[in-house]
BAFI-3210 file (N, C-alpha, C; in Angstrom, 3 decimals, decimal comma, padded with zeros to 6 digits):
// residues 224
n [1|2|3|4|5|6|7|8|9|10|11|12|13|14|15|16|17|18|19|20|21|22|23|24|25|26|27|28|29|30|31|32|33|34|35|36|37|38|39|40|41|42|43|44|45|46|47|48|49|50|51|52|53|54|55|56|57|58|59|60|61|62|63|64|65|66|67|68|69|70|71|72|73|74|75|76|77|78|79|80|81|82|83|84|85|86|87|88|89|90|91|92|93|94|95|96|97|98|99|100|101|102|103|104|105|106|107|108|109|110|111|112|113|114|115|116|117|118|119|120|121|122|123|124|125|126|127|128|129|130|131|132|133|134|135|136|137|138|139|140|141|142|143|144|145|146|147|148|149|150|151|152|153|154|155|156|157|158|159|160|161|162|163|164|165|166|167|168|169|170|171|172|173|174|175|176|177|178|179|180|181|182|183|184|185|186|187|188|189|190|191|192|193|194|195|196|197|198|199|200|201|202|203|204|205|206|207|208|209|210|211|212|213|214|215|216|217|218|219|220|221|222|223|224]
n.u [-015,097|-016,858|-020,021|-023,189|-025,900|-029,303|-031,761|-034,846|-037,165|-039,250|-042,410|-042,321|-043,517|-044,005|-044,805|-042,803|-040,305|-038,005|-035,064|-033,349|-029,998|-028,120|-025,410|-023,131|-019,927|-017,944|-016,850|-019,264|-021,550|-024,760|-027,936|-031,218|-033,675|-036,141|-038,343|-038,304|-035,936|-035,678|-035,383|-033,138|-031,551|-028,768|-025,642|-024,761|-022,029|-021,082|-019,463|-017,515|-017,180|-014,575|-013,749|-010,901|-009,740|-008,677|-006,349|-004,490|-002,702|-000,081|001,744|004,694|006,297|008,532|010,646|012,321|015,875|017,508|016,249|016,901|015,209|013,913|012,399|008,900|006,580|003,209|-000,054|-002,558|-005,737|-007,797|-007,316|-005,851|-002,927|000,094|002,470|005,748|006,394|007,194|008,171|007,939|005,597|005,240|003,032|001,849|000,100|-001,546|-003,198|-005,974|-005,933|-003,936|-002,612|-003,093|-002,732|-002,640|-003,760|-003,748|-005,895|-005,592|-006,880|-006,312|-006,757|-009,467|-009,545|-011,368|-011,103|-009,500|-006,026|-004,419|-002,389|000,041|000,944|002,942|002,291|002,784|002,501|000,455|000,679|000,825|002,373|003,070|004,612|004,597|005,251|004,648|003,195|001,010|-002,071|-004,816|-007,260|-007,058|-007,454|-006,901|-006,805|-007,037|-006,614|-007,525|-006,318|-008,360|-009,371|-011,081|-012,067|-011,054|-013,426|-013,645|-011,983|-008,989|-009,212|-008,017|-006,752|-004,413|-002,193|-000,194|002,775|004,066|007,289|008,731|010,502|013,863|014,624|016,512|018,566|020,557|021,926|023,980|026,329|024,035|021,546|022,746|024,828|027,987|031,417|034,861|037,535|039,726|039,504|038,467|035,323|032,590|030,230|027,041|024,631|021,290|019,528|016,950|015,077|012,529|013,432|015,995|019,219|021,865|024,004|025,647|026,010|027,927|027,383|029,129|029,704|030,769|028,875|027,328|027,515|026,359|026,227|028,800|029,598|031,046|030,820|031,100|031,822|030,334|030,894|033,583|034,673|036,421|035,395|033,849]
n.v [-038,342|-036,491|-036,446|-037,716|-035,568|-035,225|-033,723|-032,005|-032,335|-030,796|-030,458|-028,959|-026,309|-027,684|-030,120|-031,838|-033,399|-031,346|-029,505|-026,710|-026,013|-024,005|-021,670|-023,308|-024,337|-026,169|-029,145|-031,754|-034,584|-035,534|-037,097|-038,444|-039,791|-042,019|-041,345|-043,450|-044,604|-046,799|-046,682|-045,196|-042,810|-042,793|-041,363|-038,051|-036,209|-032,934|-030,155|-027,301|-024,228|-022,182|-018,814|-016,814|-014,480|-011,159|-010,265|-008,320|-005,473|-003,671|-000,835|000,078|002,964|004,079|006,572|007,994|007,370|009,738|011,676|011,374|010,692|008,584|005,270|004,861|003,380|002,449|001,679|-000,195|001,019|002,238|004,956|007,670|007,125|008,705|009,355|010,182|011,566|009,207|007,437|004,277|001,781|-000,790|-003,258|-005,265|-008,093|-009,997|-013,050|-015,210|-017,790|-020,126|-018,820|-018,729|-016,904|-013,373|-010,025|-006,659|-004,000|-001,146|002,007|004,733|008,253|009,684|007,712|004,988|002,240|-000,234|-000,978|-004,046|-005,582|-007,935|-009,769|-011,471|-014,474|-016,168|-018,736|-017,609|-015,017|-012,079|-010,078|-007,064|-004,818|-001,552|001,087|004,538|006,989|008,473|009,660|007,777|005,098|002,071|-001,440|-004,282|-007,735|-011,132|-014,709|-018,031|-021,489|-022,833|-020,979|-019,147|-015,843|-013,224|-012,141|-009,428|-007,196|-005,107|-001,640|001,458|004,838|006,415|009,080|011,491|013,075|015,932|016,448|019,279|021,663|022,851|026,088|028,930|031,810|034,693|036,704|038,492|039,829|042,672|042,831|044,354|045,644|047,411|046,487|046,513|046,330|043,611|043,213|040,949|039,262|038,982|036,480|035,636|033,175|032,021|029,089|026,626|023,639|021,106|018,640|019,217|020,643|019,337|019,976|022,706|024,677|027,156|029,308|031,092|033,811|036,059|038,868|039,622|036,850|034,205|031,588|030,728|030,288|029,215|026,524|026,133|024,157|024,949|023,823|023,492|025,967|028,817|029,753|032,558]
n.w [018,858|019,806|021,320|020,084|019,176|019,779|018,000|017,694|014,943|012,414|010,709|007,566|005,389|003,095|003,907|004,732|006,808|008,517|009,501|010,698|010,950|012,969|013,351|012,784|013,350|013,004|011,225|010,734|011,019|009,838|010,398|009,899|012,095|013,438|016,209|018,054|017,500|015,863|013,183|010,891|008,829|006,486|007,539|006,694|005,651|006,746|005,644|006,604|005,184|005,379|005,205|004,448|006,857|007,149|009,410|010,195|008,901|007,271|005,970|004,394|003,683|001,336|000,501|-002,442|-002,794|-002,992|-001,509|001,123|003,138|005,714|005,606|006,350|008,526|008,557|009,881|008,288|007,912|006,625|006,458|004,558|002,614|002,328|-000,078|-001,104|-004,323|-006,766|-004,929|-003,135|-001,959|000,340|000,958|003,577|004,652|007,100|007,649|008,656|007,652|005,678|002,632|-000,932|-002,965|-003,812|-004,568|-005,885|-006,680|-008,322|-008,810|-010,622|-009,966|-011,613|-013,528|-015,081|-015,122|-013,092|-012,325|-012,271|-009,880|-008,964|-006,045|-003,530|-001,898|001,157|003,290|005,831|005,124|003,063|000,574|-001,148|-003,375|-004,678|-007,006|-006,659|-008,526|-009,075|-007,642|-006,161|-005,665|-003,760|-003,576|-001,681|-001,951|-000,852|-001,294|-000,361|-000,362|-001,661|-003,310|-002,167|-001,419|000,888|003,326|003,855|002,074|002,042|001,865|000,688|000,270|-001,914|-001,774|-003,462|-002,668|-003,935|-005,408|-005,119|-007,212|-006,556|-005,109|-005,947|-005,455|-006,128|-003,764|-003,175|-005,432|-005,801|-008,369|-011,261|-010,012|-009,622|-010,046|-009,071|-011,280|-011,129|-008,419|-005,824|-006,144|-004,186|-003,803|-002,840|-002,176|-001,867|-001,245|-001,413|-000,713|-000,679|000,206|000,915|000,041|-001,746|-003,349|-005,034|-007,965|-009,599|-012,231|-014,531|-016,767|-019,375|-020,016|-023,138|-023,446|-022,722|-023,556|-023,616|-021,073|-017,883|-015,664|-012,190|-009,353|-006,414|-004,036|-003,988|-004,117|-002,644|000,651|002,242]
ca.u [-014,988|-017,965|-021,240|-024,288|-026,944|-030,619|-032,462|-036,202|-037,433|-040,617|-042,984|-042,239|-044,718|-044,230|-045,199|-041,642|-039,548|-036,819|-034,427|-032,326|-028,844|-027,584|-024,096|-022,247|-018,550|-016,990|-017,424|-020,076|-022,363|-026,165|-028,823|-032,585|-034,075|-037,456|-038,260|-037,974|-034,601|-035,696|-035,001|-032,278|-030,928|-027,299|-025,059|-024,274|-021,030|-021,266|-018,206|-017,616|-016,340|-013,991|-013,152|-009,789|-009,974|-007,493|-006,200|-003,723|-002,038|000,799|002,331|005,987|006,486|009,967|010,930|013,492|017,103|018,108|015,577|017,490|014,160|013,853|011,100|007,901|005,632|001,892|-001,029|-003,677|-006,995|-008,731|-006,855|-005,078|-001,485|000,752|003,748|006,494|006,330|008,224|008,499|007,267|004,875|005,182|001,890|001,959|-001,176|-001,532|-004,550|-006,322|-005,717|-002,894|-003,038|-002,546|-002,325|-003,254|-003,659|-004,186|-006,553|-005,328|-007,615|-005,817|-007,786|-009,969|-009,626|-012,559|-010,725|-008,356|-004,833|-004,227|-001,009|000,190|001,875|003,487|001,698|003,624|001,813|-000,695|001,067|000,827|003,163|003,055|005,302|004,241|005,755|003,522|003,412|-000,240|-003,006|-005,919|-007,779|-006,431|-008,105|-006,061|-007,612|-006,267|-007,391|-006,954|-005,954|-009,555|-009,808|-012,049|-011,505|-011,341|-014,748|-013,510|-010,664|-008,468|-009,382|-007,347|-006,446|-003,012|-001,966|001,187|003,387|004,917|008,678|008,833|011,863|014,589|014,617|017,855|018,629|021,799|021,637|025,126|025,988|022,708|021,405|023,184|025,874|029,293|032,567|036,151|038,340|040,860|039,187|037,624|033,878|031,912|028,938|026,242|023,485|020,331|018,879|016,078|014,409|011,721|014,214|017,342|020,140|023,092|025,121|025,385|026,919|027,951|027,545|029,607|029,981|030,835|027,668|026,085|027,863|026,036|026,439|030,204|029,871|031,762|030,190|032,022|031,206|030,459|031,439|035,043|035,125|036,767|034,295|034,186]
ca.v [-037,989|-035,626|-037,267|-037,353|-034,723|-035,487|-032,461|-032,214|-031,899|-030,300|-030,441|-027,657|-025,943|-028,667|-031,384|-032,705|-033,157|-030,515|-028,893|-025,711|-026,012|-022,643|-021,433|-024,460|-023,826|-027,263|-030,223|-032,711|-035,479|-035,494|-038,180|-038,382|-041,062|-041,998|-041,035|-044,640|-045,040|-048,060|-046,439|-044,021|-042,650|-042,779|-040,088|-037,188|-035,285|-031,494|-029,417|-025,866|-023,418|-021,038|-017,769|-016,166|-013,163|-010,319|-009,937|-007,081|-005,013|-002,507|-000,294|000,735|003,981|004,280|007,636|007,777|007,521|011,074|012,546|011,211|010,395|007,183|004,621|005,073|002,274|002,841|000,600|-000,072|001,148|003,056|006,326|007,933|006,902|009,783|008,836|011,116|011,237|008,278|006,489|002,977|001,317|-002,241|-003,657|-006,590|-008,503|-011,271|-013,599|-016,297|-019,078|-020,099|-018,159|-019,197|-015,742|-012,099|-009,035|-005,288|-003,292|000,284|002,844|006,113|009,288|010,033|006,534|004,168|000,849|-000,404|-001,695|-005,208|-005,820|-009,221|-009,820|-012,791|-015,091|-017,167|-019,102|-016,756|-013,636|-011,597|-008,845|-006,450|-003,526|-000,795|002,453|005,480|008,190|009,206|009,304|006,899|004,188|000,746|-002,538|-005,461|-008,937|-012,371|-015,926|-019,228|-022,560|-023,228|-019,853|-018,288|-014,534|-012,711|-011,529|-007,966|-006,770|-003,831|-000,517|002,671|005,840|006,821|010,475|011,720|014,323|016,383|016,855|020,611|021,982|023,738|027,527|029,508|033,246|035,383|037,850|039,411|041,261|042,992|042,886|045,625|046,271|047,641|045,901|047,083|045,365|043,035|042,938|039,759|039,480|038,103|036,002|034,922|032,506|031,340|027,974|025,816|022,506|020,397|017,540|019,678|020,894|018,561|020,498|023,958|025,003|028,566|029,431|032,451|034,105|037,481|039,305|038,823|035,565|033,179|030,244|030,365|030,344|028,117|026,096|025,770|023,521|025,857|023,075|023,550|027,361|029,365|030,300|033,784]
ca.w [020,250|020,189|021,395|019,193|019,718|019,216|017,831|017,144|013,572|012,282|009,371|006,928|004,640|002,031|004,499|004,927|008,027|008,262|010,664|010,354|011,849|013,057|013,973|012,616|013,338|012,801|010,426|011,473|010,196|010,261|009,944|010,423|012,707|014,084|017,629|018,847|017,134|015,133|011,784|010,764|007,515|006,495|007,947|005,610|006,203|006,525|005,718|006,884|004,308|006,071|004,367|005,159|007,437|007,269|010,827|010,351|007,683|007,411|004,748|004,593|002,651|001,116|-000,473|-003,284|-001,989|-002,981|-000,549|002,440|004,107|006,150|005,401|007,399|008,622|009,048|009,981|007,361|008,634|005,875|006,297|003,350|002,678|001,591|-000,571|-001,950|-005,748|-007,209|-003,875|-003,199|-000,771|000,501|001,770|004,200|005,229|007,830|007,592|009,568|006,991|004,649|001,402|-002,204|-003,758|-003,469|-005,630|-005,603|-007,775|-008,147|-009,751|-010,567|-009,935|-012,933|-014,400|-014,906|-014,935|-012,206|-012,765|-011,405|-009,467|-008,279|-004,930|-003,181|-000,713|001,817|004,525|006,110|004,863|001,686|000,449|-002,475|-003,449|-005,873|-007,134|-006,664|-009,332|-009,181|-006,575|-006,549|-004,645|-003,793|-002,869|-001,520|-001,732|-000,736|-001,569|000,244|-001,299|-002,417|-004,126|-001,488|-001,073|002,230|003,407|003,834|001,578|002,549|000,937|001,145|-000,758|-002,032|-002,155|-003,901|-002,210|-005,048|-005,156|-005,723|-007,643|-005,637|-005,354|-005,773|-005,754|-005,782|-002,890|-003,293|-005,507|-006,290|-009,812|-011,828|-009,201|-010,242|-009,355|-009,462|-012,017|-010,425|-007,021|-005,642|-006,154|-003,238|-004,279|-001,843|-002,789|-001,005|-001,936|-000,558|-001,363|000,298|000,763|001,215|-001,078|-001,562|-004,145|-005,738|-009,059|-010,002|-013,675|-014,785|-018,169|-019,727|-020,725|-023,147|-024,056|-021,737|-024,081|-023,420|-019,643|-017,223|-014,417|-011,122|-008,192|-005,277|-002,901|-004,044|-004,138|-001,330|001,420|002,975]
c.u [-016,126|-019,239|-022,295|-025,284|-028,256|-031,394|-033,844|-036,299|-038,913|-041,097|-042,828|-043,493|-045,030|-044,612|-044,056|-040,978|-038,298|-036,290|-033,360|-031,229|-028,220|-026,211|-023,212|-020,820|-017,508|-017,651|-018,208|-020,793|-023,781|-026,922|-030,195|-032,958|-035,474|-037,282|-037,874|-036,607|-034,549|-035,305|-034,179|-031,682|-029,412|-026,818|-024,514|-023,257|-021,348|-019,917|-018,472|-016,645|-015,854|-013,440|-012,000|-010,205|-008,653|-007,407|-005,463|-003,069|-001,213|001,262|003,631|006,225|007,974|010,173|012,136|014,768|017,623|017,454|016,212|016,478|014,144|012,479|010,187|006,878|004,327|000,988|-002,172|-004,980|-007,988|-008,291|-005,976|-003,592|-000,809|002,170|004,461|006,512|007,503|008,646|007,714|006,573|004,870|004,054|002,111|000,651|-001,002|-002,966|-004,729|-006,036|-004,548|-003,445|-002,375|-002,043|-003,014|-003,040|-004,088|-004,827|-006,410|-006,049|-007,099|-006,967|-008,171|-010,094|-010,880|-012,213|-009,502|-007,202|-004,580|-002,742|-000,949|001,220|002,341|002,844|002,628|002,997|000,565|-000,427|001,079|001,564|003,155|003,740|004,929|004,885|004,565|003,918|002,162|-001,188|-004,107|-006,397|-007,196|-007,268|-007,156|-006,951|-006,701|-007,206|-006,709|-006,710|-007,130|-010,111|-010,824|-011,401|-011,801|-012,696|-014,671|-012,121|-010,258|-008,646|-008,721|-007,156|-004,967|-002,963|-000,493|001,650|004,337|006,314|008,881|010,275|012,546|014,484|016,012|017,830|019,977|021,428|022,739|025,972|024,551|022,710|021,778|024,278|027,173|030,378|033,841|036,993|039,530|040,587|038,317|036,145|033,228|030,530|028,256|024,964|022,604|019,620|018,061|015,439|013,650|012,447|015,652|018,195|021,444|024,276|024,685|026,439|026,777|028,251|027,929|029,964|030,063|029,586|028,054|026,307|027,613|026,323|027,883|030,581|030,561|031,040|031,255|031,238|031,414|030,960|032,956|035,584|035,500|035,534|034,746|033,222]
c.v [-037,117|-036,455|-036,774|-036,473|-035,034|-034,175|-032,724|-031,711|-031,556|-030,484|-029,041|-027,405|-026,904|-030,039|-032,356|-032,371|-032,336|-029,944|-027,917|-025,766|-024,609|-022,644|-022,676|-023,945|-024,905|-028,341|-031,202|-033,636|-035,438|-036,681|-037,959|-039,769|-040,913|-041,787|-042,240|-045,205|-046,309|-047,887|-045,145|-043,988|-042,753|-041,392|-039,338|-036,199|-033,835|-030,812|-027,942|-025,128|-022,177|-020,055|-017,132|-014,794|-012,403|-009,827|-008,619|-006,721|-003,764|-002,066|000,409|001,662|004,277|005,379|007,272|008,077|008,954|012,010|012,485|010,880|008,894|006,588|004,825|003,948|002,766|001,615|000,852|-000,034|002,039|004,485|006,458|007,714|007,915|009,347|009,926|010,638|010,346|007,275|005,191|002,683|-000,201|-002,570|-005,072|-006,898|-009,860|-011,761|-014,775|-017,672|-018,977|-019,570|-018,786|-018,029|-014,491|-011,113|-007,671|-004,731|-001,795|001,066|004,272|007,112|009,683|008,872|005,732|002,712|000,738|-001,131|-002,822|-005,430|-007,119|-009,106|-011,243|-013,260|-016,158|-017,498|-018,256|-015,286|-013,331|-010,269|-008,366|-005,093|-002,837|000,588|003,390|006,745|009,057|008,763|008,380|006,066|002,794|-000,239|-003,734|-006,652|-010,156|-013,559|-017,110|-020,300|-023,022|-022,084|-018,943|-016,960|-014,175|-012,011|-010,015|-007,592|-005,433|-002,766|000,720|003,611|006,169|008,274|010,645|013,082|014,811|016,757|018,196|020,912|022,908|025,193|028,082|030,972|033,791|036,623|038,900|038,939|041,465|043,054|044,284|046,317|046,409|046,998|046,537|045,998|044,917|042,716|041,678|040,140|038,457|037,751|035,234|034,399|031,900|030,267|027,174|024,714|021,746|019,213|017,939|019,803|020,157|019,159|021,767|024,155|026,493|028,635|030,880|032,609|035,618|037,851|039,868|037,417|034,418|031,771|029,786|030,376|029,100|027,799|025,686|025,200|024,425|025,145|023,230|024,970|027,829|029,969|031,551|033,947]
c.w [020,721|020,224|020,425|019,934|019,008|019,187|017,245|015,717|013,469|010,853|008,794|006,101|003,497|002,580|004,671|006,254|007,685|009,575|010,155|011,405|011,819|013,737|013,940|012,455|013,091|011,949|011,301|010,488|010,736|009,675|010,560|010,947|013,294|015,577|018,475|018,496|016,325|013,674|011,725|009,362|007,636|006,929|006,721|006,185|005,822|006,701|005,983|005,970|005,064|005,041|005,139|005,681|007,541|008,705|011,050|009,029|007,944|006,024|005,113|003,404|002,543|000,080|-001,338|-002,492|-001,904|-001,969|000,835|003,524|004,435|005,830|006,605|007,354|009,228|009,071|009,009|008,138|007,937|005,674|005,057|003,589|001,764|001,240|-001,380|-003,399|-006,151|-006,155|-004,031|-001,878|-000,781|001,468|002,291|004,914|005,900|007,970|008,542|008,990|006,014|003,327|000,181|-003,048|-003,236|-004,604|-005,117|-006,860|-007,500|-009,240|-009,643|-010,582|-011,354|-013,884|-014,085|-014,587|-014,018|-012,892|-011,762|-011,144|-008,675|-007,161|-004,686|-001,883|-000,168|003,163|004,692|005,799|003,370|001,642|-000,991|-002,389|-004,754|-005,824|-007,281|-007,420|-009,440|-008,078|-007,092|-005,375|-004,846|-002,999|-002,864|-001,172|-001,710|-000,910|-000,914|-000,811|-002,145|-003,260|-003,470|-001,112|000,380|002,227|003,261|003,336|002,202|001,473|001,533|-000,031|-000,722|-002,488|-002,482|-003,380|-003,293|-004,579|-005,856|-006,118|-006,642|-006,074|-005,070|-006,190|-005,320|-004,974|-002,918|-004,458|-005,996|-007,803|-010,328|-011,045|-009,999|-009,394|-009,900|-010,111|-011,191|-008,969|-006,926|-005,604|-005,221|-003,771|-003,152|-002,507|-001,701|-001,815|-000,938|-001,388|-000,292|000,920|001,076|-000,042|-000,805|-002,313|-004,874|-006,815|-009,381|-011,488|-013,976|-016,260|-018,342|-020,504|-022,083|-023,657|-023,074|-022,237|-023,923|-021,945|-019,130|-015,916|-013,421|-009,952|-006,982|-004,030|-002,828|-004,086|-002,740|-000,648|002,147|004,149]
res [x|x|x|x|x|x|x|x|x|x|x|x|x|x|x|x|x|x|x|x|x|x|x|x|x|x|x|x|x|x|x|x|x|x|x|x|x|x|x|x|x|x|x|x|x|x|x|x|x|x|x|x|x|x|x|x|x|x|x|x|x|x|x|x|x|x|x|x|x|x|x|x|x|x|x|x|x|x|x|x|x|x|x|x|x|x|x|x|x|x|x|x|x|x|x|x|x|x|x|x|x|x|x|x|x|x|x|x|x|x|x|x|x|x|x|x|x|x|x|x|x|x|x|x|x|x|x|x|x|x|x|x|x|x|x|x|x|x|x|x|x|x|x|x|x|x|x|x|x|x|x|x|x|x|x|x|x|x|x|x|x|x|x|x|x|x|x|x|x|x|x|x|x|x|x|x|x|x|x|x|x|x|x|x|x|x|x|x|x|x|x|x|x|x|x|x|x|x|x|x|x|x|x|x|x|x|x|x|x|x|x|x|x|x|x|x|x|x|x|x|x|x|x|x]
***
């Protein structure tokens, strides 16, 4: 359906006729012919090798369930991705062509060799989920059905947010305080954690026999 185009040819430095075709974006056929059209070579098909292009990418950061934190979705764009220690990241990539496979190369900080991770390709989309325990750099690459890689893979850095241990302190009674035998003893405790405190246990024992102490769930003790 596309009409033929007649393009001039020139002598090159080797004394042969030649022509450079620029900006070829679709398959075509070419042939050389004399100016009067009385002689022409056979047509030679020209194929265009398309490389997949990554059009968009996202990462869903999922903390461990005990943190109570909701998953967070961010756009891949070269900025650092911060993941709570032990959490996971699901990378999703959408491309211009159908994909055959994809992979991630994760290089932990201080390491020389990357770790290869396989994902799942479906149509023009690719997805990979990984657990994050250490910081490092990540490269995501996809391949089409002919094995051609994307011209520009996705590169990003992973940072690990440490899960700091909880802090707890008895505020009442003071250390070394005296109590009256038989009277109730009021105990007050302050506790904090970066993801919140879900449960407290009170450990009581007669000094100096700590190994024979008894643990009680403070959730079930009377409140004052």
